N, C-alpha and C positions, 0 to 999 in steps of 0.2 A: 284461466287454472281453475278458476272455481267448475267452468264446465267440466274441464278434464276429472276432478276430483269427482261431482256428480256422476260422471260415467261410471269412474272404478267404484264408487259405493253399490251404483245402479247394479253391476256386472259382478263383483266378488264380495259383494257385503260389507257389513259393520265390522271395522278393527277387533281383532279380539285379545284378551291381556294374556300376559305370559302365563297367569296362572291357572288359565282355562285349557292348557295346553294338555292336563289329563282326559280332558273329556274328547279331544282330536285320537285318542287312541280307538284301536280296533278292537271289535270282538271276532269270534272264529269265523261265525255266518256272515259278517262284512267282510272280512279278511278274505275269505274265499274267494269270494265273488270278485273283488279289487284286485287280489296277486295272481289268481289263475287263470283269469280271463285269458292270457295270452297262451299259458300251454293249452285250455282246454281248447280254444278259439283254432287252434294248430290242427284238431283233426279234421277241420273243414278244407286244409289244402294238404296235410302230410300226406295221407293213401295216394292222392292225386297226383304227390310225386313219384310215388313207387310205380304206377302205371306207367308215367308219361315215359318212363326209364325203360319199363319191361317194354314200351310198345314197337320198341327197335327190332323186339324179337318175333313181333305180330301178336294178336289177342291170346294166340294158342298158349303166351307165355304167363299169362294175367294168373295163372295159378300159382304162381310162386310169389305174388303177395301173400300167401298165407303163410307159410316159415318165415317170409322175410320179417311179417308183422310180428312174428313170434320173436324175434331177434329182437325187434326193437322193443317189444315189452320186457326182455331181459335186460336192455341196457338202461328200460326205465327204473325196473325194479332197483336196479344197482346206484342210480342217480339218485332213488328215494330214501335209499339206506344211508347212503354217503351222505345227503344234505341234512338227513337228520342228524346226525352224526357233525356234522360241523355245526349246525344251530347250537348244540349242546356247548360243544367246545369253543364257541366263538359269539356266547349273548348276546354282543352287542354290535352285530351285523358285521357289515363288509363283505361276505360271501367269499368269493375267489378271490377278492382281490385282497383281501386281510390273511386268507389262510396261505396262500402263495407267498407274498410277501414277510410272512414270519417263520416259513419252511423253507423257501427255496431262495428268498433272496429280496432283495428289492430290484431288479430287474424281471426276473418272472413276475412278479408282485404289479408291475406298471404294466406288463405285456397284458397281463388279467386285467387288470383295472381298466386299460384303454381299449380293449377288446369290447369289454361290456359295456363301456359308456357308449362306443359308436353302436353296439348291438341293441342298447334301449333306443337311439335314434331310428334303428332300423325294425326295432319291433312297432314302431308307431307307424313308419312309412310302411310295412310290408301287412301291416292290419288295416291300416285303413283303405290300404289299396286292394286289399282281397275282398275286406267287406264293400268298396264300391261295384266290385266285381261282381259280388252276389246279388248287388240291385242291377245292375245292367245286364246280368243274366236272365232276371226277370221282365226287364222290360229296356230291350235291346235300343230303340232309340235314344236313350241315355248316353250311348257307348262315346259319342262326340265330345260327352261334358264330363268324362273319368277325372280328370285332374283339376278341375274346379270344385267339382264334387269332393273330393276326396280333404283338399285343402278346406274349406268348409268344414267337415269331421272336425281336422287337427285345431282349428281355430273353437270350437266347440268345447272337445275335449281338455284343450289348456284352461279355456276360462273356467270349468267346470273344476277343472284340480286347484285354480289357484284362489276357489273359494273355500278350498278346507279338504282334507283326508275323508272326515267322516261325510261331510255332505256329498263329496264324490261316490262314497262307497254305496251310501243311502240310495242316489239315482241309478247306480248301476247294480246294484243285486239283484233287483228286477229282471232286466233283459238277460243275465247271465244264469239264473235260475230257468226263465221260461227257454232258453237256448237247451240247455242240459235236458228239461223235461221233453220239450219236443221232439231232441233227438233220441232218449228213449223210447218215446212214441213210434218214433217211424221205424227203430232199430226191432222194437217188439212187434209190429205188425208186420213188418218185412220177416222177421223169424217165424212168424203165425203160418203166413202166407207158403212159404217154404215147407213148411212143418205138415202144413194142411194140402199140399200139391196143386197150389193155384199157379206155381212158378217153373215153368218148365224146365227141365233138366239141360237139354240142349242148347240154351244160352251159354253156357261154360264149358270150358274144358275141365276132364275131371283132373283132382289129384295124382300126382306122376306120369301126365302125358308125356312123353317124350317132345323134346322142343330142339328144332336145327338150331344151329348157331348160338345156343344158349352157352354162356361162359361164366366163371367165376368173378372176372373182372367185372359183368355186367352186373349180375347178383349183387357183389359189394357196392358197385354204383348205387343200385336203386336202395340198397340199406340204408345208404348214406344220406340218400334224397328223403328215407320215408324217416328219418332221424331227425328232420327238420320240426316233427310233429312236436319234439321234445325240449323245444325252445321255449323258455320261461319257466322252466322248474328253477331254477336258481334264485327266482327274483323273491321268494320268500324267505331265504337264509340272509338276502340283502336289508329287507326289509322288518327284520325282529324291533327295531324300536317302535314301529308302529303300532304293537300289538298291546291291548292291556296285560296286566299282570296278572300271571305269571308270565313274561314274554316268549321266553324258549319253550315251555312246553304248548302252550297255545301255539306256538307257529309249528313244531312241531306236528300236533295232531292237526295242522290244518294242512302242511305238506303231504301227509298220509291219505287225508281225505281227497286232496287233490289228483294224488296219483292213481286212485280208484277211480274217481271218476274218468280219467283221462285214459286209463286203461281199457274201461268197457267201451267207451265210446269210440276207441279208436279201432278196438278188435271189430266192434260191431259193424263200422263202416266199411273197414276191409272186405269182412265177412260178405256182407250185400253186395258191393263191388263186382266181387268175382263172382259170386252166387248169380246175378243179373246179368252178367256180361257186359258192365258198364266199360264202355272206352271214352277215355278223355277227349273233350274236344276245346280250342282255344278260346270259346265263346260264351261255355256252356260248363259250370263245374260240374264234379263229382257227385256232389250233395244233392244238386240240384236235378241231377241226373235220377239218380235214388231216389230220392221224395218223389218224382214225376212216375216214375215205375210203379212205386209203391200205391201211392194215394189218388193219381191222375193229376192234370192240371187244374185241381178245385182249392176249396180254400184250405186245408190243411196245407197245401204245397206251398202256398205261398205265406203261411204262418214257420214251415220249415225256412223258407228263404228269407222271410223277413229277419227272425231271430239269427239267420245264421249272419246275414248280414250286419246287425246289432252287434253282436259279440265280437265279430270280427272288427269292427269300427273301435268298439269300446276295449278290445283286446287292447289297444295302444294305453290304455291307463295302467298295466303294468309297469310299461316303462315310465310314465308320468309317477309312479309309487316308487320305483327302484332307482331310477337316474338321479333323484337331489340326493338320496341317502348316500349311494356310490360317492356321488361326488361332494359332498361332506365330508367323507372318511378320506378321500386324495385331497381336499383341500384343508384339512388338521394338518397332513403330512406334508403342506407345502406343495404339493405338487400340481396343482391348479388354483387359481384365483380365491382370494379369501371370502369373496363377494358370496361364493355358495355355499357359506354356513351360517347366513344371514338369513333370519325367519322371516315373513312378510306380514303384512296385517292379520290374515287368516291361519298364522302361526306354520303355516309351510314353506317349504326352502323355496321360493317364487324365482329367485334368480336363474334356480335347476328346470324349475319347469318353464320358464321362457324360452330357456337355451334350447332343451329338446324342442319346444313347438317350433319355434323358428328354423333348428336344423332339419327337423323333418318335413318340413313345407318345401326346402328347398329339396332334398333328396327327392320328395314327390316330382317335383320341377323336371328337376336333373334326368330321372328314370322315365318321367310322363306317365308316371300310375302305374307300370308294367311288372306286375307281381313277383310273376316269374324271375324276372332278370334281378331282383331282388332278394328272394327267399335264399339262395345260396351263398352270396355273401352275408345275407343274417344268420344263417346256420353255424357256417364255418368262423362267424366272431362269435359265439357261443359256445362252440365244441371247444377253441383252444382254452378260455376260461376253466371248461370242465376236464379238460386233460390234467391243469396246472394245480386246480384244486384238487383234484384223486390224488395225485403224485406230491401234492404237499402234504394231505393226511397220512399216505404209506410213512412218509419220513418220520411225521409226527408218533406215530405209533410205535416206529422203530425205537425212536430216540427215548420215549417217554415210557414203553412198555406198562401200559395199564393195566386193572384187570380186564381180563376178556379182549384182549387185544390182537389175540391173532382171527379171531373173526372179524373184528376192525378192518384189520391188514388183507385179509382175503376179500371183503365187502369193495375196498376202495383197491386194491388191486385188479380185480377185474372190471370194475368201472373205469380205470387208468387206460387200461389194454384196450378196452371196447371204443372208449373214447378217442383213443390215440389212431386206431383204425380207421375209423369216421374221419377224422381231420384229415389224416393223408389219403382217405378217398375222395374226400373234398377237393383237394390239391389236384389229385391225379386225373380227375375225371371230369372236373369244370373246371380249370387252371385258368380260361376264357373270362370265367366270370368273377372268378374267386381272388384272382392277382391282385386287385388293388388294395387287398389287407396286404401284402409283403411291400405294399409302398407307404401308406399312412399310418399301419401301426408303427415304423421307425421313425416317420414323421413326429407324429404324437408322444413318443417316448421322448425324443428328442426334446420337444415340446415342453414337458414334463419336466426333463430336466432342469432347463434355461429357467422355467419357472420356478424350482426350489431353490437354483444358483442365485437367482433375483434375491428372493426371500433371506437367504442366508448371509449376503452379504450387506442388505438392508440391514439384518437382526447386528451382524459385528458393526457397521459403523454407528448405530442406534444405540446399543448397550455401551451404560455408562463406562464400564470398568474398560473398555478397549478405544472410548472415545477420545480424541482429540483432546487438551488441557484447551477450555475455550480462550479465546484473545481476549487482552484486555482492551475497552473501548474509552478513548478519552476524550469522547467529544460525537457529536452529531451534524452532518450536514445534509439537510431536507431539500429536496427537490419539487418543485409544485409544476407539471404540464399544465398552462391555461390557454382554454380556446378564446376566452374574452373575458369580461369584466361584468361579470353577474352572481348572485346569491349564490349558487355553486361553488364557484372561485372563493368568492370571500367566506365562505362557509370551510372550507380546506384550509385557506389562510391562516382561520383563528385557531384550529386545531394544531397547524402547525408552530402557530405561536406559542400552545400552552404547554410543546411539550420542550421550550427553550435549549432551542439547538444553538450551535455556533454561529449557522448562516442559513438564513432561507433564499434561495434561489428559485424565481418563478421561470419559466422557460414559453415563448411563446414561437410557433413555428409559424409566419407567415406565407403567403405564395407569391404576393406583389411587393415590390419594394415601397410602394404608394402607402400600403397599409400598415406596413412597419413604423415607418415615423408618424403615424397618426395615433398608432397603439402606442407606442413609447411615450408620446406626448400626455397621452389621457392617464397613462399609469403612474406618471411622477404627482401626477392630482389626486389620484383615486388613493394609492398605497407608495406614498414616499420613503416608506421607512422599510421595503423589501426590493429587493435587489433583482432588475429584470434583466433577462437576457432574451433576445431577439435570433433566431436563426433561420434566414431566408432560405426556401426551399422552391428553388427552380422547376425541379422535377415533381413539386407537391407530392411530397411524401412527408408524412408527418415522425413515424419511427425510425426511418436512418438517422435525420442530423440530431433526433432527440438521442440516441442511441450513442452516438458518439462524442455528444455532451456530455453524457452520465459515465462513459468511458473515460474521459478526460480529467472529471471530476473525481471517479472511486482510484484514478492513480496517485492521485495528488492526494488524497485522504486518506489512502491506504499507507504513504509514507509517514505520516503523523496518527498511526492509531486512530482514524475519523472513521465513524461510521456514516454510510450514503444511506439515505432514505428516500423513496419517490413515493409522495403522496398524490395522490389519482384522483381528482374529483368526479363524481359520477350523480347524477340525477336518476332518481327512480320514477319512473309516470305512476301514475294512478291504477292505470289499466294495464295488465301482462301484453295484452296483444298490441299495445300502444308502443313497444321499443323496438318494431321492427319499421317504425315511423322516423327512426332516429339512426346516424352513421356508427353508432358504440365503438365510436374511438378509443375510450377509457379502456373497456374490454379488449381492444387488439392491442393496446399498450401494456396493458397488465401482462397477456399471454407473451408478448416477446419478450419482457420484461424477466417473465418467472425463472427461467432458465438461466439466466445471469448469477453467477457465484457474487457474494458478498453483499448484494443489493435487497434492501429489506422493500417491499411494495406495499403500501397501506391506501387501503380505498376509503372513502370520506362520502357517504352517501347522503343525498338531499335527496327529501322525499316531496315530491309534488302534489298539491293538495286538490288539486283541479283535474 
């Protein structure tokens, strides 16, 4: 136990007082790094997803990535404007879940909440898998170790978040801003090379070049795939409580800064990929190809790959920031276990952090770290809440009609329509990859409802106004299971006598007849005033004969309004690991009796000194 405590202190640091919570709030600079890393990192794979779809029509179709990127930017603008409104309308956080629940009803709210919980698990899995891909692109010999590398990164980020929000933000801010700077340098150098004529025009097809076999369906599919670059936009609206005061204003400014950076980086990478004539390959990322084309395979190339890998991995931290806070909102509404509302030693919601880490590791193992299989599931998981939150805000403005509600209505209307189209396109074009959503989402909602039903039932039974009147108890019979004549049993009998019960019954369960007679004789000399009952057990079971006897006593006691209490002797070794050297009979008896009605169970510990 001491070893575990020492290891815990080493990994996550000293416990923080509740009064230190204010020190764990984020300023705009750190919040931009910790909450925008997911959205910013998606520029490393969003443009690539567009090219992968267009590849089916041939490289000549790559010029369509430019108008598709413009469409993605229009959607980004609608989402940024919409979530700014959500931040000011719902300053306590909760994002799509709270908006959907309050404006559309409980079921749409649970759909949004369930989708986002799963999406944040996918955020971690996708980000870490994509970051691992960037590493293996630079060092192909590591391809066989993709899953272990990804799991190691998840464990690192989990421990980092258990140490607290500000500490993880302090560590993550540098890689995020270094990534942004490195990509701006790459885009700037690339555009300079193009403007100065160092890049041949023959590498790409001109805008407007006719493409045989191109269809609106294919373009919409490419648009939906490219929209995966917008995942993570909603995270800031969920994490408003993590901001320093005034939280809504700081969150809104951070969201605007994130939107601007995302738009510039996404546009630059799409443009360079088209102009360089980049073709996506399974084992080399598009960003890697652009960096190699721009700088050659020199130090700057490895800086680009290194910072890309870092932010892709650390983008998982957006999930660690948003998942626990969303879980708190759901737990307060009694849809998931209450343990998610408890703050840990470092004032973070550690149960949510641990659940997220374990779930994402499981997902990485199941999908073998293959990012391309996770991205469609990841994207559709976030566009369902996007659509619901936009629709919920539409109804809010129609119902409340605040000042300037017409413009707000238009913003949310456009956002809702585009998000709905993207969601439908995912289901139509990538059904084989996103069909699990149709299975696990209903199951999650069913689980939410069952948990709520349980909490409501518990509340009804515990509430003083609705509970049955207490039964009058006219006496007490104490049963003491005894394994031998020891100080442990003596201590328990002394405690039982202090309660002054109607009767004390010691129960011994021997396995051999000879042992039974010897034990009874010794007992008469040791405790003549305590009745002993021996229950021979030919099948060497202690639990079965003991529970049968307790049932018999309980039936007779119930007729006389007498309470049955089982006092269980238990010795506690001086060292924690010594427990494994003993058979734990007392724990087994207690566990078995715990669910029997109308029996009180009392454990009397006896602490060993050596």
